[in-house]
C-alpha positions in Angstrom: -15.5 10.7 11.3 -18.1 11.4 13.9 -18.4 7.7 14.7 -14.6 7.5 15.1 -14.5 10.5 17.4 -17.3 9.0 19.5 -15.4 5.7 19.7 -12.3 7.6 21.0 -14.5 9.4 23.5 -16.1 6.2 24.7 -12.8 4.4 24.9 -11.2 7.2 26.9 -14.1 7.2 29.3 -13.8 3.4 29.6 -10.1 3.5 30.3 -10.5 6.3 32.9 -13.2 4.3 34.7 -11.2 1.1 34.5 -8.1 2.6 36.0 -4.4 1.9 35.6 -4.8 -1.9 36.3 -6.4 -2.4 32.9 -3.9 -2.2 30.1 -5.2 -4.8 27.6 -6.4 -4.5 24.1 -9.9 -3.0 23.7 -12.4 -4.2 21.1 -15.3 -2.0 20.0 -17.9 -3.3 17.6 -21.6 -3.4 16.7 -23.4 -6.4 18.0 -26.5 -8.2 16.5 -28.8 -5.9 18.5 -27.2 -2.7 16.9 -25.5 -1.7 20.2 -21.8 -0.8 20.4 -19.9 -3.2 22.6 -16.6 -2.1 24.3 -14.7 -5.0 25.9 -11.3 -6.6 26.5 -12.5 -9.9 25.0 -12.0 -10.3 21.2 -15.1 -11.3 19.2 -15.3 -15.0 18.5 -17.1 -14.6 15.2 -17.5 -11.9 12.4 -18.8 -8.6 13.7 -19.6 -5.2 12.2 -17.5 -2.0 12.5 -14.6 -3.5 14.6 -12.2 -0.9 16.1 -9.2 -1.9 18.1 -6.9 -0.1 20.5 -3.7 -1.7 21.7 -2.2 -4.9 20.2 -5.0 -7.0 18.6 -5.3 -10.7 19.3 -4.7 -12.8 16.3 -8.0 -14.7 16.5 -10.2 -11.6 16.3 -11.8 -10.6 13.0 -14.8 -8.7 11.6 -16.7 -7.8 8.5 -14.7 -4.6 8.2 -11.5 -5.9 9.8 -10.3 -9.2 8.4 -7.3 -11.1 9.7 -5.3 -9.8 6.7 -6.2 -6.2 7.6 -5.5 -6.3 11.4 -1.8 -5.6 11.2 -2.6 -2.4 9.1 -5.5 -1.2 11.3 -3.4 1.2 13.4 -2.1 2.9 10.2 -5.6 3.0 8.7 -7.1 4.4 11.8 -4.3 7.1 12.1 -4.6 8.5 8.6 -8.4 8.1 8.3 -8.6 10.2 11.4 -6.1 12.7 10.1 -8.0 13.2 6.8 -11.5 12.9 8.4 -12.5 9.7 6.6 -14.2 6.6 7.8 -11.5 3.9 8.4 -14.0 1.2 7.3 -14.2 2.9 3.9 -10.4 2.9 3.6 -10.4 -0.8 4.5 -13.0 -1.5 1.8 -10.9 0.3 -0.8 -7.7 -1.6 0.2 -9.5 -4.9 0.2 -10.7 -4.1 -3.4 -7.4 -2.7 -4.6 -4.8 -5.2 -3.2 -6.5 -7.7 -1.0 -4.3 -6.2 1.8 -1.1 -7.3 0.0 1.5 -4.5 0.6 3.7 -5.8 -2.2 0.9 -6.0 -4.9 1.9 -4.5 -8.3 -0.7 -4.3 -11.1 -0.1 -4.9 -14.8 -0.5 -1.1 -15.2 2.2 -0.4 -12.6 0.0 0.5 -9.6 1.7 -0.4 -6.4 1.0 -1.3 -2.8 -2.0 -1.6 -0.5 -3.9 1.3 -2.2 -2.4 0.7 -5.6 -0.8 4.1 -6.2 0.3 4.8 -9.7 3.9 6.1 -9.8 2.9 9.6 -11.0 0.2 9.8 -8.3 2.7 8.6 -5.6 5.2 11.2 -6.7 2.6 14.0 -6.6 1.7 12.9 -3.1 5.3 12.7 -1.9 5.3 9.0 -1.5 8.8 7.7 -2.0 8.2 4.0 -1.5 4.7 2.8 -2.5 5.5 -0.7 -1.2 5.9 0.7 2.3 2.5 0.2 4.0 2.5 3.5 6.0 3.6 5.6 3.1 1.2 4.0 0.8 -1.8 4.3 3.1 -1.0 7.9 4.0 -0.7 8.8 0.3 -3.8 6.8 -0.7 -6.0 8.3 2.0 -4.7 11.8 1.2 -5.5 11.3 -2.5 -9.0 9.9 -1.7 -9.7 12.9 0.6 -8.7 15.2 -2.3 -11.2 13.3 -4.5 -14.0 13.5 -1.9 -13.4 17.3 -1.6 -13.3 17.6 -5.4 -16.6 15.8 -5.8 -18.5 17.4 -2.9 -18.3 14.2 -0.8 -20.1 12.1 -3.5 -18.8 8.7 -2.6 -19.6 7.0 -6.0 -18.0 9.7 -8.1 -14.9 9.8 -5.8 -14.5 6.0 -6.1 -14.9 6.2 -9.8 -12.2 8.9 -10.0 -9.9 6.8 -7.8 -10.2 4.0 -10.4 -10.5 5.9 -13.7 -9.0 9.3 -12.9 -10.6 12.5 -11.7 -10.3 14.3 -15.1 -12.5 11.8 -16.8 -15.1 11.8 -14.0 -15.1 15.6 -13.9 -15.6 15.8 -17.6 -18.5 13.3 -17.6 -20.1 14.4 -14.3 -21.0 10.7 -13.6 -19.5 7.3 -13.2 -18.0 6.4 -16.6 -19.6 3.6 -18.6 -16.6 1.5 -18.1 -17.3 -2.0 -16.8 -14.2 -2.1 -14.6 -15.0 1.2 -13.0 -18.7 0.4 -12.5 -17.8 -3.0 -11.0 -15.2 -1.3 -8.8 -17.7 1.3 -7.4 -20.4 -1.3 -6.9 -18.0 -3.8 -5.1 -16.6 -1.2 -2.7 -20.0 0.4 -1.8 -21.4 -3.1 -1.3 -18.5 -4.1 1.0 -18.6 -0.7 2.8 -22.4 -0.9 3.1 -23.1 2.6 2.0 -23.4 4.6 -1.3 -23.5 8.0 0.4 -21.6 9.6 3.3 -23.5 12.0 5.5 -23.8 13.0 9.2 -24.5 10.0 11.4 -24.8 9.2 15.1 -23.9 5.6 15.3 -22.9 5.4 18.9 -25.7 5.4 21.4 -23.8 5.6 24.6 -23.0 8.9 26.3 -19.3 8.6 27.5 -19.9 10.3 30.8 -22.7 7.8 31.6 -21.1 4.7 30.2 -21.7 1.7 32.6 -18.8 -0.6 33.2 -19.3 -4.2 34.3 -16.5 -6.4 35.8 -17.0 -10.1 36.1 -15.2 -13.5 35.9 -16.8 -16.2 33.7 -16.9 -19.9 34.4 -13.6 -20.4 32.6 -11.9 -17.9 34.9 -11.6 -15.2 32.2 -11.9 -11.6 33.6 -14.3 -9.4 31.6 -14.4 -5.6 31.5 -17.3 -4.4 29.3 -20.2 -2.0 28.9 -22.6 -4.9 28.3 -24.1 -6.5 31.5 -23.5 -10.2 32.1 -26.4 -12.5 31.2 -26.4 -14.2 34.7 
């Protein structure tokens, strides 16, 4: 949540500095040097922790935001922020649950992007689990409930999302069920973390954010916090 708030602060500062003439999509991501880049130019190859404001270009993609997920990113960002969860974590869960297929239905009856069981959906007030926004809102709300129930223990919360909170509460650990253990391992590997704690991932101070404007050899206008190489 802190990284998302920092992203919003940096983006706001960037837009204020840029002025009204700049109304394009903004891309924020971590580059190979570990610095956060904020620019109007979409990444040309996979990057880490991609966040997008505006309407994303179709050729941009990342480790955490794949082409399949881009159309759902605004919804993911919205409800991850509302429930104070990392949007990259929600994307990792959706990738595992449904592969970003909003019409997915499992053999057990779980439905939609976050694979909500009918009884869970009803409890969460989700009327149509195949509607992406309703499904993501319900799934994120449910996962926030699990995180609160298990004292922000990510592995236990993921196990409870897969196998049910009552079983995990009774055992006090990830159940010795292959599907559940594989599920937890797959998501934490994709997400890149096994624990969630306070982090300060963004180095820039919004008030001191440098902005560089330049036109490259192809005539493309750049607006970014990263200085040009030449």
